[in-house]
Each structure stands twice: as structure tokens, then as C-alpha cells.
N, C-alpha and C positions, 0 to 999 in steps of 0.2 A: 259369710262368703262374699255377699254383695258389698259389704263395708270394705273388705280388703280390696276389692276391685275399684271401689270409689276412691279409696286413699291412694292406691297406686296410680290411678289416672290423674288425680290431682298433683301428685309428685311428678309425674311425667310431663304435665303441662307447664309447671313452674320454670324449668329450664328453658322451655321454648319461648315463654313470655320474656325471660331475661335476655335472650338472644335478640329478640325483636325490639325491646325497649332499651337495651343497654347502650347502643350507640348515641341515642338521644340523651342520655344521662351525662355523657362527656360534654364539656363546654367546647365551643368551636376554637377558642384560644389554645386550649390544651392540645387538641388534635393538630392544629397547624405547627405548634412548637415541636411535636414528636415528628412530623413529616419533614420539617426543615432540618432538624438536627441529625437525623438518620437517613435523609434522602439519598446521599451518595456513599454512605457506609462510614464506619467508625475510622477506618484507616485513612480516609481522605479529609477528616475534620480540620487538619492544619492546612490543607490546600484549597478546599472549597468552602467559602463563607456564604451560605444561603444560595443565591442563584448566580454567583460570579466567583471567580478565583480570588483568593485572599490577597495575592501579590500580583496585581494587574501590570506592574512595571516590567515583568518578564515575558509578557505576551508579545507576540510579533504583530507589527501593524500591517495593513494591507498595502499592496503595491500601489504607488502613486500612478495614476493613468498617464501623467505626463512623462514618466520614465520608460514607459513601454514603447518600443519602436515597432512599427508595422511597415509593410511593403518594403523591406529591406532587400535591395537588388544584389548584394554580394555578401557571402558568408564572412564572419570574423576571421582574421589572419590565423587565430590559434585553433580554429575548428579542424578536426581531423577528417580525412577523406577515406572512402572506402571503395573498393572496386572488386568485382567478382572476376577472378582470373579463370576459373574453370569449374565445371560441374561434371563429375564422372560417375557413371553407374558402378558401384563397387561389389555388388552381390550378383552373380550370375543367375541365381535361382529367385531373386527379388528384383523385379523390373523397376520398382519405385524408389529404391534406396540409392542415395547419391552422397558423394563427397564433394562438398563445395569448398573451394579454395579461395580465400579472400586476401587481398592486400590492403592493409590499413596503414595510413601515413599520417603522422602528426603534423600540425601547422607550425607556427613560429614559437610554440611554447612547450615546455615539458608537461606530459599528461600522465595521470594515473587512473586506474579503474575505468578504462575505456570499455563500455558495454556495447557489444555487437549483437544485433538481432537478424536472424535469417528467416524469412518467411516464404511459404509456397502455397499452393492451393489446397493442401491438406494439412499442413501443420507448420510449426515454427520451432525453432531452436536458437541458441545463441552461445556466445563465449564472452569472457571478460579478459582484457588484457591489463595486467597489473601495472605495467610501466611502459611509457612510450616516450623517447626523447624527442625534442624539437627537430623538425625536418628529417626525421628517420622514419622508417617503416618496419612493419613486420608481416609475416604470413600466417594466417589463421585458417585451420581446416575444421569445418563443422559438418557432421553428419546430418542428412536431411531426407525427408520423405516427400515425394512429389509425384502426382499423376502426370503432370505436364512439366518438364524440366524449364520451359520458358516462363513459368510462373514463379520462379525462385528470385527473390529480391533480397537485398541486404541493406541495413541501415545502422547508423550510430545512434544508440538510445540515450547514452549519456556518458559523461567523463568528468574528471576533476582536473583543474588547473594546478600545477606545482611550479613554484618559482624558486625552489632551493637547489635544483639540479641533483638531487639525491636519486637512489635507485629504489626507494621503498616508500 
């Protein structure tokens, strides 16, 4: 019986020793090759070459600091403008629910995907105007929650310039 226990204990210790000694049996070159080859996954082998992209000509360069204008006193002529026309409480049972009516006007260029954001003291909401012609405007209505209606502010978050005059 003691022999069986001795043999079983020796058999149990051998796998533990292999776990401890196993990593040192691999050479460092083999381990680094495995890490580099599959570091980013098999699907990206054609895109990632080691620690950089394989085709670096497609990467975007950083913005040149000389092209950045600061302290500009006037907005560009194509910049859209926004004005809050009104904010009305629209639910009699909800004191903090408002309909905010905005007037958005394009500058001297056709615009698309004009993103409007409305913020208040307790939340924010927005809208996207798909198309806005040069020197024309549109009215947008946004539902908003605000504890203080004076805290409601609207801004243009972004837009695309269009030079084709199309509607899409």
C-alpha cells in the first residue's frame, strides 16, 4: 500500500516539475517569434508587421503647427449660425420638460450633416440637419429637460461642406 502511495506521489510531482521547468526549456528567440507573429492576431498579419503597420504610406501625418490658426476674431464665412428662438414648457404635469425651437442658418456655402447640440443643467439632446443651402435657414425643434430654462444653450457641433449644390 505504501508503494502505491509513493508511486502516485512521484507521478503527481512530475507534471508540477514540468510546469516549473518548461518555460526555461524554450529558447528566448522562439518565444519572441511567437509573440511577434501572433501579437495582434492572425487576421491582421497582412496589416501589422511587428510593431508597425505594413503599409505606412496610408497613415495620416500630424497637423503642421504652422497651419493652425489661433486667436481668430471672426468666424469663417461658411460657418453656420444658430439662434434659440424659444423654449416652451410642453407638459403640464412635467415642469422640467421643454420644447426648444432653434433657427439654424448656413453661411455662404452649401452644408450637409449639420450637427446641433442643445445642453442644459441636467441633460443634453441634439439633432442633425441633413442638408442646408447657402444663405438659407431652417427651424429645428428639440425636446429638452432642464431644471432652469435659462441654462439651455445650443451649439453647432459639426458639419460638412458641399460644393456641388445637390440636395443629398
